[in-house]
C-alpha positions in Angstrom: 190.1 -78.3 423.4 186.7 -76.7 424.0 185.7 -73.1 423.7 182.5 -71.2 424.5 182.0 -68.1 422.4 181.4 -64.9 424.4 179.0 -63.3 421.9 175.4 -63.7 423.0 172.3 -63.2 421.0 171.7 -63.0 417.2 173.3 -60.8 414.6 172.2 -57.2 414.3 173.1 -56.7 410.6 171.3 -58.0 407.6 172.6 -60.4 405.0 175.0 -59.1 402.2 172.9 -57.6 399.4 174.7 -59.9 396.9 177.4 -62.4 396.7 180.8 -61.3 395.4 181.7 -61.8 391.7 182.3 -65.5 391.0 183.2 -67.9 388.3 180.5 -70.6 387.7 181.6 -74.1 387.1 179.3 -77.0 386.1 180.7 -80.2 387.7 179.5 -83.6 386.5 178.8 -86.1 389.2 179.7 -89.7 388.7 176.1 -90.5 387.6 176.0 -87.4 385.3 174.1 -85.1 387.6 175.1 -81.4 387.0 176.4 -79.8 390.2 176.3 -76.0 390.1 179.6 -74.7 391.6 180.9 -71.2 392.1 184.4 -70.0 392.8 184.9 -66.7 394.6 187.9 -64.6 395.5 191.5 -64.5 394.1 192.2 -67.3 391.6 195.6 -68.0 393.3 194.2 -67.8 396.9 194.2 -70.8 399.3 191.0 -72.8 398.7 188.2 -73.2 401.2 185.4 -75.5 400.1 181.9 -75.0 401.6 179.2 -77.6 401.5 175.7 -76.5 402.7 172.9 -78.2 404.6 169.7 -79.8 403.5 167.1 -77.5 401.7 169.7 -74.8 401.4 172.0 -73.6 398.6 175.2 -71.6 398.1 173.5 -68.4 399.4 173.3 -70.0 402.9 177.1 -69.2 403.1 176.6 -65.5 402.2 178.4 -64.1 405.2 181.3 -66.5 404.9 181.7 -65.9 401.2 181.6 -62.1 401.6 184.3 -62.2 404.3 186.6 -65.1 403.3 186.7 -64.4 399.6 188.6 -61.2 400.3 191.6 -63.3 401.0 190.8 -66.9 400.0 189.5 -68.8 397.0 186.1 -69.9 398.2 184.5 -72.8 396.4 180.8 -73.5 397.1 178.4 -75.8 395.3 174.7 -76.8 395.4 173.9 -80.3 396.4 172.0 -82.5 393.9 168.4 -81.5 393.9 169.2 -78.2 395.5 169.7 -74.7 394.2 170.9 -74.6 390.6 172.1 -78.2 390.5 170.4 -80.9 388.6 167.8 -83.4 389.9 169.1 -87.0 389.6 167.2 -90.0 388.3 165.1 -92.1 390.6 167.3 -93.7 393.2 169.9 -91.0 392.9 170.0 -90.0 396.6 172.2 -91.6 399.2 175.2 -90.8 401.4 177.4 -92.5 398.8 176.0 -90.1 396.1 176.7 -87.0 398.4 180.2 -88.2 399.2 180.9 -88.9 395.5 179.6 -85.4 394.6 181.9 -83.7 397.0 184.8 -85.8 395.5 183.8 -84.7 392.0 183.8 -81.0 393.0 187.2 -81.3 394.6 188.7 -83.0 391.6 187.2 -80.4 389.2 188.1 -77.3 391.1 191.4 -78.1 392.8 194.8 -78.4 391.1 196.3 -81.9 390.9 198.3 -81.7 394.1 196.2 -79.0 395.9 194.6 -79.3 399.3 191.9 -77.2 400.9 190.0 -76.6 404.1 186.6 -78.3 403.9 183.7 -76.8 405.8 180.3 -78.4 406.0 177.1 -77.3 407.7 174.5 -79.9 408.8 174.0 -82.3 405.8 177.2 -80.7 404.4 179.1 -81.9 407.5 177.6 -85.4 407.1 178.8 -85.3 403.5 182.3 -84.5 404.5 182.3 -87.3 407.1 180.9 -89.8 404.5 183.5 -88.7 402.0 186.3 -89.4 404.6 184.8 -92.8 405.0 184.4 -93.7 401.3 187.5 -91.9 400.0 189.8 -92.4 403.0 192.9 -92.6 400.7 192.1 -89.1 399.4 191.6 -87.3 402.7 195.2 -86.2 403.3 195.7 -85.6 399.5 192.8 -83.2 399.3 192.1 -81.8 402.8 194.4 -79.8 405.0 191.7 -79.5 407.7 187.9 -79.9 408.2 185.2 -77.9 409.9 182.0 -79.7 410.9 179.3 -77.1 411.7 176.0 -78.0 413.4 176.1 -81.5 412.2 175.8 -85.1 413.4 177.0 -88.6 412.4 174.0 -90.6 413.4 170.8 -91.1 415.4 169.3 -88.4 413.3 165.6 -88.3 414.2 166.0 -89.6 417.7 167.8 -86.5 418.7 165.6 -83.9 417.0 164.1 -81.5 419.5 160.8 -80.9 417.8 158.9 -81.4 421.0 160.0 -82.1 424.6 159.5 -85.8 424.5 160.5 -87.9 427.6 163.2 -90.6 426.9 160.8 -93.6 427.1 158.7 -92.0 424.4 161.6 -91.0 422.1 160.3 -93.3 419.4 157.6 -90.6 419.0 160.3 -88.2 417.8 161.3 -90.6 415.1 157.6 -91.0 414.0 157.1 -87.3 414.0 160.3 -86.7 412.0 159.2 -89.3 409.4 155.8 -87.6 409.2 157.5 -84.2 408.5 159.5 -85.7 405.7 156.3 -87.1 404.1 154.4 -83.8 404.6 157.0 -81.3 403.5 159.6 -83.4 401.7 157.9 -84.6 398.6 155.5 -81.9 397.3 155.3 -78.2 396.5 154.2 -76.1 399.4 150.6 -75.0 398.8 149.6 -71.4 399.6 147.5 -72.5 402.6 150.5 -74.2 404.2 153.0 -71.4 403.8 152.4 -69.8 407.2 152.6 -73.1 409.3 155.5 -74.4 407.2 157.3 -71.1 407.6 156.9 -71.3 411.3 158.0 -74.9 411.5 161.1 -74.4 409.3 162.1 -71.2 411.2 161.6 -72.9 414.6 163.9 -75.8 413.6 166.5 -73.7 411.8 167.2 -70.6 413.9 166.8 -69.4 417.5 164.0 -67.0 418.3 166.3 -64.0 418.8 168.1 -64.4 415.5 168.1 -61.6 412.9 164.9 -62.0 410.9 167.0 -62.0 407.7 168.4 -65.4 408.6 165.0 -67.0 409.1 163.7 -65.3 405.9 166.6 -66.7 403.8 166.3 -70.2 405.2 162.6 -70.3 404.3 163.3 -68.9 400.8 165.9 -71.6 400.2 163.5 -74.3 401.6 160.7 -73.3 399.2 163.1 -73.0 396.2 164.6 -76.5 396.8 162.9 -79.0 394.5 160.5 -81.3 396.2 162.4 -84.3 394.8 165.6 -82.9 396.4 164.0 -82.2 399.7 162.5 -85.7 400.0 165.4 -87.5 398.4 168.1 -86.1 400.6 165.9 -86.3 403.8 165.0 -89.9 403.2 168.7 -90.8 402.4 169.9 -89.2 405.6 167.2 -90.9 407.7 167.7 -94.3 406.1 171.5 -94.1 406.6 171.7 -92.5 410.1 168.5 -93.3 412.0 170.0 -96.2 413.8 173.8 -96.0 413.3 176.7 -93.6 413.3 179.2 -92.9 410.6 182.7 -94.1 411.2 185.0 -91.1 412.0 188.3 -92.9 411.6 188.9 -91.3 408.1 188.9 -87.8 409.5 192.7 -87.9 410.1 193.3 -84.2 409.3 192.8 -81.4 411.9 189.1 -81.2 412.6 187.2 -78.3 414.1 183.7 -78.9 415.5 181.2 -76.1 415.9 177.8 -76.6 417.6 175.1 -74.4 419.1 173.4 -74.5 422.5 169.8 -74.4 421.2 170.2 -76.4 418.0 166.9 -78.4 417.6 168.0 -80.4 414.6 171.5 -81.5 415.6 171.7 -80.8 419.3 175.0 -79.7 421.0 175.3 -83.3 422.3 176.0 -84.4 418.8 178.8 -82.0 418.3 180.3 -83.0 421.6 180.1 -86.7 420.6 182.0 -85.9 417.4 184.6 -84.0 419.3 185.1 -86.9 421.7 185.4 -89.5 418.9 187.0 -87.9 415.9 190.8 -88.8 415.8 192.3 -85.3 415.2 190.0 -82.7 416.8 191.7 -79.3 417.2 188.7 -77.6 418.9 185.1 -77.7 420.0 183.3 -74.4 419.8 179.9 -74.0 421.4 177.9 -71.1 420.2 174.7 -69.5 421.4 171.7 -69.7 419.0 170.1 -72.3 416.8 171.0 -74.7 413.9 172.2 -72.2 411.4 175.2 -70.7 413.2 176.8 -69.6 409.9 174.0 -67.1 409.7 173.1 -66.5 413.3 176.7 -66.2 414.6 178.5 -65.5 411.4 181.2 -63.3 412.9 182.4 -66.1 415.2 182.0 -68.8 412.5 184.1 -66.6 410.1 186.7 -66.1 412.7 187.0 -69.8 413.4 187.2 -70.7 409.7 189.9 -68.0 409.1 191.8 -69.3 412.1 191.7 -72.8 410.8 192.8 -71.8 407.3 195.6 -69.6 408.7 196.8 -72.5 410.9 197.2 -74.9 408.1 198.7 -72.4 405.7 201.2 -71.3 408.3 202.1 -74.9 409.0 202.7 -75.4 405.2 204.9 -72.3 405.0 207.0 -73.5 408.0 207.3 -76.9 406.3 208.6 -75.4 403.1 211.1 -73.3 404.9 212.4 -76.2 407.0 212.8 -78.4 403.9 
């Protein structure tokens, strides 16, 4: 099933002034790295777990947390090297680490037999897919459904639309992408580079017509992410996904795919590819705007996540009644 959202253009309202009240949890990753986690909403609410993209943090989900936490227990965490989470030792960045971190958060925040909806944006979506590959036996025990938002499962740099490069010269995209990682990934941003780096990050992250608050937040989170976290995660993603695709066979639960028409980082073709190949896709939603649809088209993303959660909880209620 494919759907095209009718809403055009960016949002017209600013970000929530503050996140709702939460309970902070420090989850220990398998290698000991501290993963800052926050739980919002009613303690007995159905859980929705949010995992953010690279150079972001929990605040990237501000619209979703503000809306969903009125009815659901929303669990969000900062990836290693991001936000308030710890920076691992040397060699502590890989898809296996990210998948293991997600598993640690699920084990620490969900009850023994509890399942949740897992929603991941960009690197967060890659993390969920990697988790389904490395922890296949846990997918149906821990997830009722999955939402993959503006993400990919492979050919990471070859598809980035930094510049309009003809196909025969697509290797130039890979070289440009690696150069960006070297320039912006591993060092603090000097004052003289703030304006060009702000332009570049904004161009890649959001569409030109998006609300300025979305671009402002993304750049703030980028600057606040530790240089080690930026470089470590970026290099891990490129090393793992530059020339291969993740296996989707582990995504056996209902899977919603959301992409954006002018996404420069993970183009809509990547979302369509996931929707064609994942084993249990319940919908492909194509939105206007750029890479950060959870900020740019937050009302539609919220509606889709609510619909996904309602569908699995209703199914569970019907199952209990019939049994």
